[in-house]
C-alpha positions, 0 to 999 in steps of 0.5 A: 659893373661900374667904375668911378673916380677922377684920378688920371692914373685910375682912369688909365688903369680902367681903360687898360682893363677894358682893353684887355677884356675887349682884346681877349673877346671877353666883352663885345664893347663898353660905354661910359659916362664922362664929364666935360673935362674928358674932351680937354684931352683929345687923346682920350678919344683915341684911348677909349676907342682902341680899348673897345668903347662903343659910346660916350655919354656926356651931359650939359649942366649949364652954359652959365659959368657962374652957375657951374661955379656955384655948384663947384662944377670945375670939370665942366669949365675946362672945355667950354660947353659950346665948344665941346658939343661941336 
């Protein structure tokens, strides 16, 4: 099953659902695809880990801010890409 969206309240609701399923032992864990802005909030890592997240997948689209801007990739400019991968 997949969840999509960029709304913070919806993100928290999705994580809570995964936490409930994980704690009830309905799932052994889960993983997610995140954008660069996920790492702008350090508490996100704690939230998903405590909810049973076993893996995060995130790609790097470009190191060039002008390229990101031209493709309207605002979420990838919040945390500079090099800083994110460190």
